[in-house]
SELO-79622 format. One record per residue (C-alpha): residue in one letter; residue number from 1; x, y, z. Coordinates in Angstrom, 1 decimal, padded with zeros to 4 digits. Layout:
<rs>
   code   pos       xx       yy       zz
      A   NUM        X        Y        Z
...
</rs>
This chain:
<rs>
   code   pos       xx       yy       zz
      X     1    000.0    000.0    000.0
      X     2    002.9    002.4    000.8
      X     3    004.5    001.8   -002.7
      X     4    001.2    002.3   -004.6
      X     5    000.7    005.7   -002.5
      X     6    004.4    006.6   -003.2
      X     7    003.9    005.9   -006.8
      X     8    000.8    008.0   -007.1
      X     9    002.7    010.8   -005.5
      X    10    005.5    010.6   -008.0
      X    11    002.9    010.5   -011.0
      X    12    001.1    013.7   -009.7
      X    13    004.3    015.3   -009.5
      X    14    005.4    014.5   -012.8
      X    15    002.1    015.4   -014.1
      X    16    002.4    018.8   -012.5
      X    17    005.8    019.4   -013.7
      X    18    004.8    018.4   -017.2
      X    19    001.6    020.9   -017.0
      X    20    003.9    023.7   -015.7
      X    21    006.2    023.0   -018.5
      X    22    003.5    023.2   -021.3
      X    23    002.1    026.2   -019.8
      X    24    005.5    027.9   -019.9
      X    25    005.9    027.0   -023.5
      X    26    002.8    028.3   -024.5
      X    27    003.3    031.4   -022.8
      X    28    006.6    031.5   -024.4
      X    29    005.2    031.1   -027.9
      X    30    002.4    033.6   -027.6
      X    31    004.8    036.1   -026.3
      X    32    007.6    035.4   -028.8
      X    33    004.8    035.6   -031.6
      X    34    003.4    038.7   -030.4
      X    35   -000.2    037.4   -029.6
      X    36    000.3    038.5   -026.2
      X    37    000.9    041.9   -027.1
      X    38   -001.9    042.0   -029.6
      X    39   -004.2    040.8   -027.0
      X    40   -003.0    043.3   -024.3
      X    41   -003.4    046.1   -026.7
      X    42   -006.9    045.0   -027.8
      X    43   -007.9    045.0   -024.2
      X    44   -006.5    048.6   -023.9
      X    45   -008.4    050.0   -026.8
      X    46   -011.7    048.2   -025.1
      X    47   -011.4    049.9   -021.9
      X    48   -010.1    053.2   -023.3
      X    49   -012.1    056.5   -022.3
      X    50   -014.0    054.9   -020.0
      X    51   -015.2    051.9   -022.3
      X    52   -016.5    054.5   -025.0
      X    53   -013.9    054.5   -027.8
      X    54   -015.4    053.7   -030.8
      X    55   -012.7    051.8   -032.7
      X    56   -014.0    052.3   -036.3
      X    57   -011.7    054.5   -038.2
      X    58   -008.7    054.3   -035.8
      X    59   -006.6    052.4   -038.4
      X    60   -007.5    054.8   -041.2
      X    61   -006.6    057.5   -039.0
      X    62   -003.3    056.3   -037.7
      X    63   -002.0    054.2   -040.9
      X    64   -002.1    050.8   -038.9
      X    65   -004.3    048.2   -037.1
      X    66   -001.3    047.6   -034.7
      X    67   -002.7    050.3   -031.9
      X    68   -002.8    050.7   -028.1
      X    69   -004.3    053.1   -026.0
      X    70   -003.2    055.1   -022.8
      X    71   -005.8    056.5   -020.3
      X    72   -005.2    060.3   -019.4
      X    73   -006.2    061.6   -016.1
      X    74   -006.6    065.1   -017.1
      X    75   -009.7    065.9   -015.3
      X    76   -012.1    065.4   -018.2
      X    77   -015.1    063.4   -018.2
      X    78   -013.2    060.8   -020.0
      X    79   -009.7    061.0   -022.0
      X    80   -007.5    058.7   -023.9
      X    81   -004.6    058.8   -026.4
      X    82   -004.2    055.8   -029.1
      X    83   -000.8    055.3   -030.6
      X    84    000.7    052.9   -033.1
      X    85    002.4    050.0   -031.7
      X    86    005.3    049.9   -032.2
      X    87    005.3    053.8   -032.1
      X    88    005.5    055.8   -035.3
      X    89    004.6    059.5   -033.8
      X    90    001.2    059.2   -035.0
      X    91   -001.6    059.3   -032.4
      X    92   -005.2    060.3   -031.7
      X    93   -006.3    062.1   -028.4
      X    94   -010.2    061.7   -027.7
      X    95   -011.4    064.0   -024.9
      X    96   -014.8    064.1   -023.5
      X    97   -016.8    066.3   -021.2
      X    98   -019.8    068.2   -020.1
      X    99   -020.6    071.8   -021.5
      X   100   -021.1    072.8   -017.8
      X   101   -017.4    072.1   -017.1
      X   102   -014.7    074.3   -018.4
      X   103   -013.2    073.5   -021.9
      X   104   -009.6    072.3   -022.0
      X   105   -007.3    075.1   -022.3
      X   106   -006.3    074.0   -025.7
      X   107   -009.4    074.2   -027.2
      X   108   -009.9    077.8   -025.6
      X   109   -006.9    079.3   -027.8
      X   110   -009.0    078.9   -030.9
      X   111   -011.4    081.4   -029.3
      X   112   -008.4    083.7   -028.7
      X   113   -007.6    083.8   -032.2
      X   114   -010.3    085.2   -033.9
      X   115   -008.7    088.4   -034.8
      X   116   -005.5    086.6   -036.4
      X   117   -006.2    086.4   -039.9
      X   118   -007.9    082.9   -040.3
      X   119   -006.3    080.9   -037.4
      X   120   -009.8    080.8   -035.8
      X   121   -011.5    079.2   -039.0
      X   122   -013.7    076.1   -038.7
      X   123   -015.3    074.0   -041.4
      X   124   -018.5    072.6   -040.6
      X   125   -018.3    068.8   -040.2
      X   126   -021.3    067.6   -042.1
      X   127   -023.4    064.5   -042.1
      X   128   -025.9    066.1   -039.8
      X   129   -023.2    066.3   -036.8
      X   130   -023.3    069.6   -034.7
      X   131   -019.4    069.7   -035.1
      X   132   -016.6    071.3   -036.8
      X   133   -012.8    070.7   -038.5
      X   134   -010.1    072.8   -037.3
      X   135   -006.6    073.1   -038.4
      X   136   -003.6    075.1   -036.9
      X   137   -000.8    072.7   -037.4
      X   138   -002.6    069.8   -036.1
      X   139   -006.3    068.7   -037.0
      X   140   -008.9    068.8   -034.4
      X   141   -012.6    067.5   -034.6
      X   142   -015.3    069.0   -032.2
      X   143   -018.6    067.6   -032.1
      X   144   -021.4    069.2   -029.3
      X   145   -024.3    066.9   -028.7
      X   146   -027.3    068.5   -026.7
      X   147   -028.8    066.3   -024.2
      X   148   -032.7    066.4   -024.9
      X   149   -033.3    064.8   -021.5
      X   150   -030.8    067.4   -019.5
      X   151   -031.7    071.2   -020.0
      X   152   -028.7    073.3   -020.7
      X   153   -026.3    070.3   -021.0
      X   154   -024.4    068.9   -023.9
      X   155   -021.6    066.3   -024.4
      X   156   -018.4    067.7   -025.8
      X   157   -016.1    065.4   -027.7
      X   158   -012.8    066.5   -029.2
      X   159   -010.5    064.4   -031.3
      X   160   -007.1    065.3   -032.3
      X   161   -004.8    063.8   -034.7
      X   162   -000.9    064.1   -034.4
      X   163    001.7    063.1   -036.9
      X   164   -001.0    062.1   -039.5
      X   165   -002.6    064.2   -042.4
      X   166   -004.7    063.8   -045.6
      X   167   -008.0    062.7   -046.6
      X   168   -008.2    059.4   -045.4
      X   169   -006.7    060.1   -041.9
      X   170   -008.9    063.0   -041.4
      X   171   -011.9    060.9   -042.4
      X   172   -010.8    058.0   -040.0
      X   173   -010.5    060.9   -037.0
      X   174   -014.0    062.1   -038.0
      X   175   -015.6    058.6   -037.6
      X   176   -013.7    058.0   -034.3
      X   177   -014.8    061.1   -032.8
      X   178   -018.3    060.9   -034.0
      X   179   -018.8    057.5   -033.1
      X   180   -017.3    057.9   -029.6
      X   181   -019.4    060.9   -028.8
      X   182   -022.6    058.8   -029.9
      X   183   -021.4    055.6   -027.7
      X   184   -020.3    058.0   -024.8
      X   185   -024.0    059.7   -025.0
      X   186   -025.7    056.2   -024.5
      X   187   -023.4    055.4   -021.8
      X   188   -023.8    058.6   -019.8
      X   189   -027.8    058.8   -020.3
      X   190   -027.5    061.9   -022.6
      X   191   -030.2    061.2   -025.2
      X   192   -029.0    063.1   -028.2
      X   193   -029.9    063.6   -032.1
      X   194   -026.8    062.4   -033.8
      X   195   -025.7    062.5   -037.3
      X   196   -024.9    060.0   -039.9
      X   197   -021.9    057.7   -039.9
      X   198   -019.2    059.9   -041.8
      X   199   -017.9    058.5   -045.1
      X   200   -015.6    061.9   -045.8
      X   201   -014.4    065.1   -044.0
      X   202   -013.0    067.7   -046.1
      X   203   -009.8    069.0   -045.7
      X   204   -010.3    072.2   -047.6
      X   205   -009.1    075.3   -045.6
      X   206   -009.7    079.1   -046.3
      X   207   -006.7    081.4   -047.0
      X   208   -005.1    079.2   -049.6
      X   209   -005.0    080.2   -053.2
      X   210   -008.1    079.9   -054.9
      X   211   -010.5    080.3   -051.8
      X   212   -011.5    084.0   -052.4
      X   213   -014.4    085.0   -054.9
      X   214   -016.0    088.1   -055.3
      X   215   -019.0    089.1   -052.8
      X   216   -021.5    088.8   -055.4
      X   217   -020.8    085.0   -055.7
      X   218   -021.5    084.4   -052.1
      X   219   -023.7    081.6   -051.5
      X   220   -022.5    079.7   -048.2
      X   221   -021.5    081.5   -044.7
      X   222   -021.2    084.7   -046.3
      X   223   -024.4    084.8   -048.4
      X   224   -026.2    087.5   -046.2
      X   225   -023.4    090.1   -046.8
      X   226   -024.5    090.4   -050.6
      X   227   -026.8    093.2   -049.3
      X   228   -023.8    095.1   -048.0
      X   229   -022.4    097.8   -049.7
      X   230   -018.4    097.4   -049.8
      X   231   -017.5    100.6   -051.5
      X   232   -014.8    102.3   -049.6
      X   233   -014.4    099.1   -047.2
      X   234   -011.2    097.8   -049.2
      X   235   -012.9    094.3   -048.9
      X   236   -014.4    093.6   -052.3
      X   237   -014.1    089.5   -052.1
      X   238   -015.1    086.9   -049.6
      X   239   -013.9    083.6   -048.1
      X   240   -016.9    081.1   -046.9
      X   241   -017.7    077.8   -046.1
      X   242   -020.8    076.1   -047.0
      X   243   -023.9    076.8   -045.0
      X   244   -024.5    074.3   -042.2
      X   245   -027.3    074.9   -039.6
      X   246   -025.9    071.9   -037.5
      X   247   -022.5    073.4   -037.1
      X   248   -021.7    075.1   -033.7
      X   249   -019.6    077.6   -035.6
      X   250   -019.8    079.4   -038.5
      X   251   -017.0    081.9   -040.1
      X   252   -017.1    084.2   -043.3
      X   253   -014.1    086.3   -044.2
      X   254   -014.0    089.5   -046.3
      X   255   -011.0    089.9   -048.2
      X   256   -009.0    092.6   -050.0
      X   257   -008.0    092.8   -053.7
      X   258   -004.8    091.2   -052.8
      X   259   -007.0    088.2   -051.1
      X   260   -006.1    088.9   -047.9
      X   261   -008.7    088.6   -045.2
      X   262   -009.4    092.1   -043.9
      X   263   -012.3    091.4   -041.5
      X   264   -013.7    088.0   -039.9
      X   265   -017.2    087.4   -039.0
      X   266   -018.0    084.7   -036.7
      X   267   -021.2    082.5   -035.2
      X   268   -021.1    080.6   -032.2
      X   269   -023.9    078.4   -030.8
      X   270   -024.4    076.3   -027.6
      X   271   -021.3    075.0   -026.0
      X   272   -019.0    076.8   -028.5
      X   273   -020.8    080.1   -027.6
      X   274   -020.1    079.3   -024.0
      X   275   -016.6    078.7   -024.5
      X   276   -016.2    081.9   -026.7
      X   277   -017.8    084.1   -023.7
      X   278   -015.4    082.3   -021.2
      X   279   -012.3    083.8   -023.0
      X   280   -013.6    087.3   -022.8
      X   281   -015.4    087.1   -026.2
      X   282   -012.0    086.2   -027.9
      X   283   -009.5    087.4   -025.4
      X   284   -007.7    090.6   -025.4
      X   285   -009.5    093.6   -026.5
      X   286   -009.4    094.3   -030.4
      X   287   -011.3    096.2   -032.8
      X   288   -014.4    094.4   -033.2
      X   289   -018.5    094.3   -032.5
      X   290   -020.2    091.6   -030.7
      X   291   -023.7    090.6   -030.8
      X   292   -026.2    087.9   -029.1
      X   293   -029.4    086.3   -029.8
      X   294   -031.7    083.9   -028.0
      X   295   -032.3    080.3   -029.3
      X   296   -035.2    078.6   -027.7
      X   297   -033.8    075.4   -028.1
      X   298   -030.3    075.7   -027.5
      X   299   -028.0    075.2   -024.0
      X   300   -026.7    078.9   -024.6
      X   301   -027.3    082.2   -026.3
      X   302   -025.9    082.5   -029.6
      X   303   -022.9    084.7   -029.9
      X   304   -021.8    086.7   -033.3
      X   305   -018.7    088.8   -033.7
      X   306   -016.7    090.5   -036.3
      X   307   -013.2    091.3   -036.0
      X   308   -010.7    093.7   -037.7
      X   309   -008.1    091.2   -039.0
      X   310   -004.3    091.3   -038.5
      X   311   -001.9    089.4   -040.6
      X   312    001.0    087.8   -039.3
      X   313    002.9    087.0   -042.4
      X   314    003.2    090.7   -043.0
      X   315    003.0    091.7   -039.5
      X   316    000.1    094.4   -040.5
      X   317   -003.5    095.1   -040.8
      X   318   -004.7    094.1   -044.6
      X   319   -007.2    096.9   -044.1
      X   320   -005.4    099.6   -042.6
      X   321   -008.2    101.7   -041.2
      X   322   -010.9    099.8   -039.3
      X   323   -014.3    101.2   -039.8
      X   324   -016.5    100.6   -036.7
      X   325   -019.6    101.5   -038.6
      X   326   -018.9    099.2   -041.4
      X   327   -018.2    096.5   -039.2
      X   328   -021.4    097.1   -037.3
      X   329   -023.4    096.9   -040.6
      X   330   -021.7    093.7   -041.5
      X   331   -022.3    092.1   -038.3
      X   332   -026.1    093.0   -038.3
      X   333   -026.5    091.7   -041.5
      X   334   -024.3    088.4   -040.7
      X   335   -025.9    087.7   -037.3
      X   336   -029.7    088.3   -038.6
      X   337   -029.1    085.8   -041.3
      X   338   -027.6    083.5   -039.0
      X   339   -030.2    083.7   -036.4
      X   340   -032.9    083.2   -038.9
      X   341   -031.5    080.1   -040.2
      X   342   -031.2    078.4   -036.6
      X   343   -034.7    079.8   -035.4
      X   344   -032.9    082.3   -032.8
      X   345   -034.5    085.9   -032.6
      X   346   -033.8    089.2   -030.6
      X   347   -030.3    090.0   -032.0
      X   348   -028.8    092.5   -029.9
      X   349   -025.5    094.2   -031.0
      X   350   -023.8    095.1   -027.7
      X   351   -020.6    097.2   -026.8
      X   352   -017.3    095.4   -026.1
      X   353   -016.8    094.2   -022.6
</rs>
């Protein structure tokens, strides 16, 4: 009996040793083949941004399907950074916040640049999304989804693209940003009206050759100014984006004969209007006029502004002499047209704070 018991102990120990050896070999194979790294990276994507990161579009945005995510505790509702694995310098950062919280400092820079040529320009995202596309060395997409079930509250989502450019990458960023916004709204109980899945995001930017045209040809964001007399203003032309009633920012530029933006007109709605006001209506005092309007279904009053623009390239003002009366007339037409398109009313032109 003792011999049998001893043999069983030896056999059990042998089996256990073999099992440990097999597991070790399997682990080594998985690790050596990269399967473990792939599993770990996949898990990091699934957990990114509090589990709300939408992964469709990431490969297009970053030019790789080998990706990993890092959590970023920057004080936002959720924030994550997605990088290629191994690193190539390309990355996508997604940041989510409630409109009731302060905007990230980097995003507020856009509103401080309204007087600075076309630096503060934003193109409508399209597809029925309340969003815009911005560029200042890197691309950013911002989407602000109003919560139908929570008054004066919106879910704001930012997507920033680093180390990549081009239509495919930007469209990928658009899909990641919008679908993450949609997914996050569901997770956090914000009932929203979202847009369609994006199939294309335009890389077009104003201020480049060929983007200026005569005022009489305005049909998008500058169409209201066709009724404006520009005689003596020094700005016979315009640069504009397509009109989009969903975009949280609209801008129109009046340009000189040399196709330099001389006056910039901006409209902000909802969370964008709130953020713009938080900067002190565009930062330091500049030659400008500001107006507001009440929008019944919006979380914040709409804000409209016109700025006498400065050109950093020439270190001068393309329109040398600012005309406050001309700027006021242009803003009145622009703001009243914008307000009518959005169902807002009570446009009030105010003194600069």
